[in-house]
N, C-alpha and C positions, 0 to 999 in steps of 0.2 A: 668391207673392209678386209684389207689383206691379212692373211693368216698370221704373219710376223706381228703386225699392229695389234690384231685382236689379241694374241698370246701376252704381248707386253701390257695391253690394257688389263687383261685378267690378272697378271702378277702385281701391276700396281694397286689395283683394286683390293687384292689380298691384302697387301702390305698396308694400305690405309687402314683397312678393318682391323687388321692385327694391332696396328698403333693405338687405335682410338679405344677398341674393345679388350685388347690384351690377350687376344685369342683369333685363330684363324676363322673364317666362316665354317659352318658345318652343311650349309646348304646353299644353293645358288639359284637366283633368278636375274635373268639377263632382260626379258622382255623383248629385247630385239636381237634376235640372233642369226647367225649363218649357219650353213651347212657343218662348219667345223667347231661351232661353240661347245656343244656337249663334250666332244673328245678333248678339247683344249682345256676346258674346265676340269675334266677327269686328270689331265696330265699335270696341271698347274695348281691343283688345289687339293685340299685334304676332306673335301666335301663328300658327305654320304649320299647326297641324292642333289637333285635339281628340280626345278618347278618350271621350266620352259615348255609346257606342254598344256593345252586347253582342251585335250581330246577325251577325257575320260573324267570320273568322278571318284574314282579309287587310285590308290598308288599301284604301280606296275612295273616289272622289270623288262628292260631292253639290253640287247647286247650292243657295245659301242667299241669299236676296234677291237673285239673279240673278248671284251671284258662285261661283266654284268653291271648294269647301271639302274639304280631306283630312281623311279620319276615319281614325284609327288605333284599331281597336277594342280593348276592354278584355276580358280574360277573368275570370269569377268562378270557375271550376272550378280553376284553377292560382293559386290566391290564398291567402296565408296568413291572410286574415280568417277562414278556416275554423277555425282554432284558437280563435276566439272563439265559435263558433257550436256548438249541441247539436243535432242530432249534427253533428260536424265532425271535424277531424283531432285523433286522440286522441293522436299521438306524433308525433315528427320522422320516424319511420319510415314513418308513414303518409303523410306529405307527400312525402318521398323517393320512395317507390315509386309514387305517383301521377305526380309530375313525371317521373320516368324513363320511364314507360310511355307517357305523352303524348308526351315528346320523341322517344323511339324510332319511336313510329307516325308521327310527322309527318316525321322524319328519312328513314325509307323512303319516304313519300309524296312528299318533295322532290326526289326523284331526277327526277320528271316536271315538277313545277310549284312556284312559289314556296310556302312555307309560313312562318308565324310563330308563335311560341309567346310569349304574353304571361304574365308572372308578377308578380302584385301580391304587393310585400314591404313590410313595416312593421317598423321596427325594434323596437317594442314587442311584437311577436308572434313572428316567426320569429327575432328576435334574443336569445330568451331561451336561457339555456345548455341546456336539454334539447333544443332546436330547432335551434341554429345549425349544429350538425354535418352535420345533414341537408343543409342547403342548401349547405354546403361539398362534401359528397360529391356532390349534385347537379352542381354546378358543374364538378367533377373529371371527372364523366362526360361532361358536354357538351364540354369542352375535349379529351376524346379522340376527337372526330370532327373531322377537317379541315375538312368543309365547313359546319360550324356557326359562325354568327356571333353574338356576344354583345354587345350593343349597347343604347343607350338609346333611347327611343322617339323622339326628335328625330332621330337617325341613321337609324332606319327610315323616319321621314317624308321626310327628303331623299333617301334612296335611292328611294323610291316616286316622288316627284316627277321625280327625273331619269330613271328607266327607265319610268315608266308615268304621262306627264303627263296632265293634264285634257284631255279631247277633247270639245268641244261636239257635242252631239246633232244 
């Protein structure tokens, strides 16, 4: 997509979100981005971070057009979109089992250093009757661990900014 067209698309998306939600987005995930997307999002939005990265398990800082940008990576393995793929999650039980195993491993590792588990959820996928129970059971499992924090990505971003601020090289 040409840069001018991408810039306009970002502006329209922000306007739509502002109209529907009453506030602009604080984070950004495009999913399909160009070499210019991150810079354009920084120029055209008030976002604190973006999630157009699959390359890490923890937030990190990057310089974009000379300015610091927080990246809160997105995960594809713990994402309910796999219900729509072949092969993918065949049942809610598959989803639950994988999420629980991933969480338990990260929780153990988290004794020594920070860990983050990103879970992609879509109402049209995990919200289906045969799947919703798996998510509820997983949430119950996580809530049984006193050091787990269930939060939105913007809360992760604010936490990371406060505890791991950008440091110029």
